[in-house]
Short mmCIF file of the C-alpha atoms (twelve columns), coordinates in Angstrom:
data_MODEL
# 
_entry.id   MODEL 
# 
loop_
_atom_site.group_PDB 
_atom_site.id 
_atom_site.type_symbol 
_atom_site.label_atom_id 
_atom_site.label_alt_id 
_atom_site.label_comp_id 
_atom_site.label_asym_id 
_atom_site.label_seq_id 
_atom_site.Cartn_x 
_atom_site.Cartn_y 
_atom_site.Cartn_z 
_atom_site.pdbx_PDB_model_num 
ATOM 1   C CA . MET A 1   -22.711 14.911  4.823   1 
ATOM 2   C CA . ARG A 2   -20.954 12.616  2.424   1 
ATOM 3   C CA . SER A 3   -17.796 10.803  4.108   1 
ATOM 4   C CA . ILE A 4   -14.291 10.727  2.351   1 
ATOM 5   C CA . ASN A 5   -11.917 7.854   2.382   1 
ATOM 6   C CA . THR A 6   -8.856  9.362   0.354   1 
ATOM 7   C CA . VAL A 7   -4.944  8.576   0.903   1 
ATOM 8   C CA . ILE A 8   -2.233  10.218  -0.758  1 
ATOM 9   C CA . LEU A 9   1.217   9.148   -0.155  1 
ATOM 10  C CA . ILE A 10  4.811   9.798   -1.229  1 
ATOM 11  C CA . GLY A 11  7.227   7.140   -0.329  1 
ATOM 12  C CA . ASN A 12  9.756   4.558   -1.458  1 
ATOM 13  C CA . LEU A 13  9.036   0.881   -2.641  1 
ATOM 14  C CA . THR A 14  9.962   -1.660  -0.025  1 
ATOM 15  C CA . ARG A 15  9.793   -4.637  -2.319  1 
ATOM 16  C CA . ASP A 16  9.147   -5.139  -6.248  1 
ATOM 17  C CA . PRO A 17  5.464   -5.308  -7.138  1 
ATOM 18  C CA . GLU A 18  4.141   -8.928  -7.286  1 
ATOM 19  C CA . MET A 19  1.320   -9.301  -9.968  1 
ATOM 20  C CA . LYS A 20  -1.477  -12.431 -9.683  1 
ATOM 21  C CA . SER A 21  -4.579  -13.012 -11.642 1 
ATOM 22  C CA . THR A 22  -8.003  -13.602 -9.795  1 
ATOM 23  C CA . GLN A 23  -9.919  -16.749 -10.879 1 
ATOM 24  C CA . ASN A 24  -11.770 -14.593 -13.501 1 
ATOM 25  C CA . GLY A 25  -8.638  -13.179 -15.111 1 
ATOM 26  C CA . GLN A 26  -8.526  -10.055 -13.474 1 
ATOM 27  C CA . GLN A 27  -4.887  -8.385  -12.754 1 
ATOM 28  C CA . ILE A 28  -3.863  -7.495  -9.234  1 
ATOM 29  C CA . THR A 29  -0.382  -6.221  -8.193  1 
ATOM 30  C CA . THR A 30  0.704   -5.755  -4.542  1 
ATOM 31  C CA . PHE A 31  3.768   -3.842  -3.118  1 
ATOM 32  C CA . GLY A 32  4.974   -2.207  -0.103  1 
ATOM 33  C CA . VAL A 33  5.627   1.428   0.640   1 
ATOM 34  C CA . ALA A 34  7.481   3.142   3.305   1 
ATOM 35  C CA . THR A 35  6.924   6.742   4.311   1 
ATOM 36  C CA . ASN A 36  9.062   8.790   6.690   1 
ATOM 37  C CA . ARG A 37  7.965   11.452  9.295   1 
ATOM 38  C CA . GLU A 38  10.643  13.879  10.996  1 
ATOM 39  C CA . TRP A 39  10.140  16.360  13.906  1 
ATOM 40  C CA . MET A 40  12.017  18.054  16.543  1 
ATOM 41  C CA . ALA A 41  11.298  17.200  19.993  1 
ATOM 42  C CA . ASN A 42  13.525  18.937  22.939  1 
ATOM 43  C CA . GLY A 43  15.998  19.860  20.618  1 
ATOM 44  C CA . ASP A 44  16.612  16.336  19.153  1 
ATOM 45  C CA . ARG A 45  15.529  15.326  15.395  1 
ATOM 46  C CA . LYS A 46  13.170  12.329  15.632  1 
ATOM 47  C CA . LYS A 47  12.169  10.105  12.903  1 
ATOM 48  C CA . SER A 48  9.639   7.357   12.326  1 
ATOM 49  C CA . THR A 49  8.669   5.282   9.414   1 
ATOM 50  C CA . GLU A 50  5.567   3.825   8.452   1 
ATOM 51  C CA . PHE A 51  4.867   0.618   6.119   1 
ATOM 52  C CA . HIS A 52  1.902   0.525   3.941   1 
ATOM 53  C CA . GLU A 53  0.544   -2.215  1.818   1 
ATOM 54  C CA . ILE A 54  -0.548  -1.169  -1.723  1 
ATOM 55  C CA . VAL A 55  -3.188  -2.853  -3.990  1 
ATOM 56  C CA . ALA A 56  -3.700  -2.171  -7.722  1 
ATOM 57  C CA . TRP A 57  -6.243  -3.773  -10.048 1 
ATOM 58  C CA . ALA A 58  -6.524  -4.013  -13.776 1 
ATOM 59  C CA . SER A 59  -4.328  -1.864  -15.920 1 
ATOM 60  C CA . LEU A 60  -3.382  0.186   -13.245 1 
ATOM 61  C CA . ALA A 61  -1.766  -3.275  -11.909 1 
ATOM 62  C CA . GLU A 62  -0.262  -3.906  -15.064 1 
ATOM 63  C CA . LEU A 63  1.474   -0.298  -15.085 1 
ATOM 64  C CA . CYS A 64  2.554   -0.742  -11.532 1 
ATOM 65  C CA . TYR A 65  3.834   -4.125  -12.152 1 
ATOM 66  C CA . LYS A 66  6.003   -3.124  -15.285 1 
ATOM 67  C CA . TYR A 67  7.493   0.266   -14.313 1 
ATOM 68  C CA . LEU A 68  7.917   0.185   -10.382 1 
ATOM 69  C CA . LYS A 69  10.723  -1.203  -8.606  1 
ATOM 70  C CA . LYS A 70  12.166  -1.485  -5.205  1 
ATOM 71  C CA . GLY A 71  13.527  1.793   -3.700  1 
ATOM 72  C CA . LYS A 72  11.819  3.963   -6.386  1 
ATOM 73  C CA . LEU A 73  10.065  7.106   -4.900  1 
ATOM 74  C CA . VAL A 74  6.213   7.152   -5.871  1 
ATOM 75  C CA . TYR A 75  3.184   9.400   -5.400  1 
ATOM 76  C CA . LEU A 76  0.131   7.362   -4.875  1 
ATOM 77  C CA . GLU A 77  -3.526  8.078   -4.424  1 
ATOM 78  C CA . GLY A 78  -6.187  5.721   -3.342  1 
ATOM 79  C CA . TYR A 79  -8.710  4.839   -0.505  1 
ATOM 80  C CA . LEU A 80  -8.210  2.495   2.713   1 
ATOM 81  C CA . LYS A 81  -9.517  -0.858  2.685   1 
ATOM 82  C CA . THR A 82  -9.614  -3.429  5.449   1 
ATOM 83  C CA . ARG A 83  -9.950  -7.206  4.881   1 
ATOM 84  C CA . SER A 84  -10.467 -9.732  7.525   1 
ATOM 85  C CA . TRP A 85  -10.029 -13.622 7.226   1 
ATOM 86  C CA . ASP A 86  -9.557  -16.746 9.566   1 
ATOM 87  C CA . ASP A 87  -6.233  -18.037 9.877   1 
ATOM 88  C CA . GLU A 88  -5.306  -21.763 10.290  1 
ATOM 89  C CA . SER A 89  -5.907  -21.824 13.880  1 
ATOM 90  C CA . GLY A 90  -9.227  -19.952 13.592  1 
ATOM 91  C CA . GLU A 91  -8.011  -16.602 14.878  1 
ATOM 92  C CA . LYS A 92  -9.460  -13.677 13.083  1 
ATOM 93  C CA . ARG A 93  -7.129  -11.416 11.154  1 
ATOM 94  C CA . PHE A 94  -7.322  -8.076  9.561   1 
ATOM 95  C CA . ARG A 95  -4.960  -6.151  7.190   1 
ATOM 96  C CA . THR A 96  -5.625  -2.569  6.073   1 
ATOM 97  C CA . GLU A 97  -4.386  -1.621  2.554   1 
ATOM 98  C CA . ILE A 98  -4.261  1.318   0.269   1 
ATOM 99  C CA . VAL A 99  -6.240  0.557   -3.193  1 
ATOM 100 C CA . LEU A 100 -4.770  2.693   -5.870  1 
ATOM 101 C CA . GLN A 101 -7.480  4.746   -8.172  1 
# 
């Protein structure tokens, strides 16, 4: 059986996109998106917000940087990617991002 790693989100940008270039000139844009969930519990309306880190590469990175702004409602499709690195104190850090497709 083949595995699936697909994410679909509809949410609002939490900050303006930031675009950078890799050492070999590839464009990369990052931004945050918040999604809300609502449900009823014991007759009370409950709400929670999740925050997601989004990454776009190449021409998609340029489009995101050009057209997206903080607060804008967006529909996104991508896959989960977890990166790890050692911080200044040598502690292992992890970050899970959604890479747009």
